[in-house]
Each structure stands twice: as C-alpha cells, then as structure tokens.
N, C-alpha and C positions, 0 to 999 in steps of 0.2 A: 504494500500500500504506500501511497505517496505521503511523504512527510509534509506537514503544513508549517509555514513560517508564521509563528504567532503574531509578529509585528505586521506582516503583510495582510494576514487575515483580519487582524484588528482594524487596520486602515480600510480594507475593502468593505467590511460590514459597517464601519462608521460612516464612510462616504455614502454607502447605499441608504442607510437609515436617515442620515442627515440630508441627503439629496431628495428623498421623498418629502421631507419637511420643508425644503426650499421650494419644491413644487407647490405644496399646500400653501405656503406663505404667498407665493405669486398668485395663486388662485384667489386668496383673500384680498390681496392688493388690487387685483383686477375686477373685484366684485363678481367673480364667477363661482366662488366656493359655495354660496347658499344654493344655487341652482344644482350644482353637482351633488351636494349633500341631500337635497330634497329628492333628486332622481334616485340616488342610491337607496334611500329609505323607502321610496315608493316601490322600487324594483324588488325589495325584500319584504314588501307588505308590512312595513313597520310605520306606525303613526306616532310620531313624537313632535312636539312643538318646541323646536330649538332654533335659535337665531344665531347665525355667524356674526360676530361683532366686527367693528371696523378694524382695518389694518393698523397695527402698532409696531413700529420698527424694533423697539427694544424687546417686545414680547416675541416677535418673529426671530430675532437674533438669538434670544435665550433658548427658544424651542429648537432651533437648528444646532446650536452648540451642545445643548444637553443631550439631544438624540444622537449626535455624532459621538460624544463621549461614552454614552451608554452602549452604542454599537461597537465602539472600540473595545470596551470591557467584555462584551458578549463574544466578539470575534476572537479576542485573545484567549478567553476561557475555552471557547469551542476548539481552537487549535490545540491547546494543551491537552484537553480531554481526548481529541482525535488522535494526537500523537501518542498519548499514553495507551489507548486501546489498540493502536497499531504498531506498538514498539516491537522491535525484533529481540528475540532472546538469543543469547550466546550460549553455546554448548560448553 
C-alpha cells in the first residue's frame, strides 16, 4: 500500500474543506446562497424557515481559516492512521 505524507494530506484536505467554504462565502456575497439553500431543502423535502444573512468579510475569513485548519488536522490524522494500518512488518 502507498505511504501517505501526513503534511501533504493535511494540506490537501485543508485546501479542499477551506475551498468549499470560499465557494459558500462567494455565494453569500453574490446573494445566491439563499436560492441554493432553498433549492437544496426543497429537493430533500425539508421545510425549514432559515434566512442566509448578509455577507460579512470577517465572518467569511474566520469560516475559511477555521475549516482549513480543521481539514489540516483531519488530513494529518487520517494519514497517520492510514500509514499505521498499512505499515510493513520486518521479519
């Protein structure tokens, strides 16, 4: 099995999760988030009355940074566990 670099895996997962939240922040900034959210709920036959608030740069930055860091921790931990489960034993 292939060995995973914990650092590269951490960065990959961090960029992926942070990137999703960059997209979400852009949707909020463009005022498209409410329509997307309403569509997703409708498609899942869920009826909730929630309103997406106005775009706030500090909140968006915090969201992206925190999800990037959480993704890094998750990716690093995943790589360590993966490598541990796929370690080779020496005879």
